[in-house]
N, C-alpha and C positions, 0 to 999 in steps of 0.2 A: 504494500500500500504506500502511496505517496502522502507524506505527512508533514505539515508545517508545525514546527515547535517554536512558539513565541517564548522569548526569554531563554532560549536554548544555550546561551553562553554562561548562564548562572549556575549555582550549585546544583539545584534539583534538575533544572533543564538540561544541563550537560550530561547528567547521568541518564536522563531519558533518551537523549540523542544517541549516546553510546549503546544502550541496550536495544533501542529500535534498530540501529544499524546492524548490530550483531544478530538481530532476529530477521534480517533480510528486507527491512523497509527502506524506502527511498526518502531521505530526510532533507528538508529545507529548514534553516534556522533564521528567524527574525529577531534581532536584538539591537538595542541602541548602545550597548556596551557602557552604560552609565554605572553599572555594578558588575556586569558579566565580563568574562575573559575569553577572547577568541582562541587563545592557545589551549583552551579546554576541549576544543572541538576536533573531531577527526578531520584530516585534510580532504577527505572525499565528500564531505558534506557541503551542500550548496548554502552559502552564507549571504544573507542580506542585512546590511547594517542600516537600521532605521527605526523610527518611532511608530508605535501603534497609532499615534495621533495623525500620522501622515498617510492619508487614504491611498495615495498613489503608490507609496512604498509598500503598504499592506497588500494592495492588489498585486503588485509585482511578486511579492513573496508567496502569495497564495496560488499563483499561476501553476496549473497542472496538478495541484494537490487535491486529495480526496477527503482529508480529515485534518483536524487541528488539535494539538495538545497545547493548552494555553497556560503558560507559567509567568508570562511577562507582567511586571507591575512593581510598584513600590511596596515594601514589606516590613518596615520598621515601625513598631507600635509607637515608640517615643517620638519619632520624627513625624508620624501622622498626627499626633496631638499638636505639634508645633506648626505643621503645614497641612491642615486638613484640605484646603482647596487644591493643593498640588496632588494629594492622594486621590481626590475625587476626579480631577482632570485626567491624570494618567491611568488610573485603574478603571474607573467607570466609563469615562468618555472614550478612552482608548479601546475598551472592549466593545463599545457601541460601534466604533469605526470598523473593528474586526468583524463583527456580526453583519454589518451593512455590506461589507465587501464580500464576505462569504455568501450572502444572499444573492448579490449581483452575479457571482461566479457559479452559483448552484451547488456550493459546498455545504453539506447538511450534517456533518458530524463534528462534535467538539467535546473534549474532555478538559474540564477546568480545574485548576489548582486553587481550591478554596481553603478554608481555615476553620479551626475550632474557635477562633476569635469571633465567629458569627454568634456563638452562644452567649458570650459575656460571662457573667458570674452565675453558674448553674445552681439550681436549687437542690439538686441531688446528683450523685455519681454512682455508677457509670452513666454517661450521657448518651441518650439515644437520639436519632435523627428527628424524632417527633418532639424533642424538648423545645421550649420557647426560645426564640432567638432574640437576644437583647444586647447587642454589642456595646462595650464600654469604651471604645475608642474609634476614631475615624477609620483606621485600618480595617477593623472588623466590619464597620458599617459599609465600606466599599466592597468587601467580599460578599456580603449579603445582598447588596444592590446588584452586583454582577449576577448572582444566582437568580435574582428576580428577572433580570434581562434575559437570561437563558430560558427561564420558564415561559416568558412571553414569546420568545423566538420559537420555542417548541410549538406553541399554540398558533402563531401567526405565519410562521415560515416553514413549518414541518421540520424544524430542527431536531436532531437527535442529540441530546446533551446529558452529560453526567458531571456533577460537581463532587469532588472528593475533598471532604473536610479533614485536613491533616491535624494531627496534634504536634508533637515534637519530632523532628526528623534528624537523624544522626547517621554516622558511618560514612563509608566511602567505597569506591569501586576501583580495583586495579585494572588498568588497561595495558595494551602493548606500548603505550607512550608514557607509562607511569601511573601514579594514583591520581584520581580526581578528588580533590580536597575541598573542604569549606575554605573560602577565601573572602569572608565577610569583613568589612571595615565600616563601622565597628562590629566586633563579634559580640553577639548578645546571647548565644546559646550556652547552656550549662556545661555540656561535655567538653567542647574545645576549650572553654575558659578554665575548666578544672584541670585539663591537661597542661595548660600554660601556667598554672599557679606556682608560686615560689614562696620561700620564707619571707622575702621582701614584699611580695604581693600575693598574700594568701587568698584562697577562695572564701568568700563570705557566705555564711549559712544563715538565712533569714528565719530564725526561730527554731528552737528544738523542743517546743512544748505543744506542738500540734496534736490533734486527736488522731494520731496514726500509730502504727505498731512501734516505730522507733522514734517518734516525736518530730520527724522532719516531713516536709511536704512531699506528697506523692504526685508524680506527673507521668503522662503517657509518652513513650518514645517508640519510634518505629525506624528500623534500618532503611536507608534510602533505597537499597536494592529491592526490599520487600515493597516499599512505596511505589516504585516504578512498575513492579509486577502488578500492583493494583491498577495502575493506569493501563497496562496492556490488556488486562481483563475487562476494564471498563470500556475500552475501545471495541471489544468484541460484543459487549452487552448493549451498546447504543441502539436505541429503538426510535424510529421516526415519530415525530410529534410528541415525544415524551422527554421530560427532564427528571432525572433521578439524582438523589443526594445520598452519599455514603460517608460514614465515618471511617477514617483510616488511622489505626493506632495499634498498640500492643493488646489492648483489651484488658490488661491487668495493671500496668503502671509500675514505676520504680520510684523509690524514695530518694531524696537527696543523699542520705547516708549510704544507700546502696550504690549510687553513682560514685561517691567518694571512695568507697571500698573497692569498686571495680577499677577506678583510675589508679589507686594505690597499688593494686595487684599488677596491673599492666606496666606501670613505671618501676615497680620493684622497690618503692619507698613510700613512706607515709605522706599522704597529700597534706600540705599545710592548709589549715582552715582557721577561720576566726568567726565567732558567733556574732550575729547582728540581730537587731530587733526585727520582729515581723514587719512585712510590708503591708500597707493598707490595701485591702481588696483581694489579697491572696487567699484562695480557698485551700483548705487542708488537702483535699484530694481532687484531682482533675483527670479523669480516665474515660476513655471512649468505650461505648458499647459497640462492638463490631459484628454483632450477630447478623445484621442485614448484609454486610459485605461477604460474610462467610456463606450465607444462604443463597444470595443471588449472583455473586461474582465467583463463588467457590474460592475465596481468598482468606488466608490467615497468614500472619507473619511467621517466618521460620527462624529468624535470627534474633538472639537475645541481647541483653544489655552488654554483656562482656564482648560480644562480637562487634557491637557498635563502637565501644570504647577502643578495642584493639585496632579496628580499621581506621578510626579517626586518628589514633596515635601513629599508625604506619604512614598515613597520608600527610601528616603534619611535618 
């Protein structure tokens, strides 16, 4: 299949490109390289450098494609609070341009990179796809707005759409060109930051008195290879005139203390940490219910926390 991967030079997008290519698909990448890295891409991939907001560039990238995997967009929660208009413009307006050009060219298949940020602060955990969506930041609001655009396109344009709500993504893939690593600036994810911690810059643990088994917060993590496997299965599941939403995570979750223990084991030394006060708005447990993905996509993650930490360490 000929597939356009938007944001294909980024962390998650580049893994999708690699796995799609290895599976025999013909891949085009559209990326403005504001945060992505062209050197993450295989040399055989067709690359178009441009913005989702440029309809001519989007049309050029879509030419000859049969489906889209949509990763492009701004993705930092803190930045979205500071620049909400930028996030709405790039994420929501950019997706509208993409959908308009897909409609012009008769391309009816799209798998979208959504987020658990659409839920906001859940009333209970594990969270199912039927839980109320009440985003607490502009980033989450834009992801939910895009999901609604996809639902509308399914009704009015016979679009076949799937939105995958990720929780926390970690890990890396080894290719014949080396490891595909996280290269975020700034880095906001726990596992790579834990691996970078030193005695001069210890990892902060926000509260040890949570209502969990070991007193630290529990969060859901999924290995990036398992995540892209979910995309591949979603691509096969696409149904004309329907928009489906799936949670993608571990289904169980890991505590901060478990992450610390795993990083210490991989590095062969005790991870330096420092206790800090709880952060306002942090729930004790945030875990995905992945029953729907298991039932309809026949998907479950097969890589555990240690694998995520080991691969992130090897790629760093």
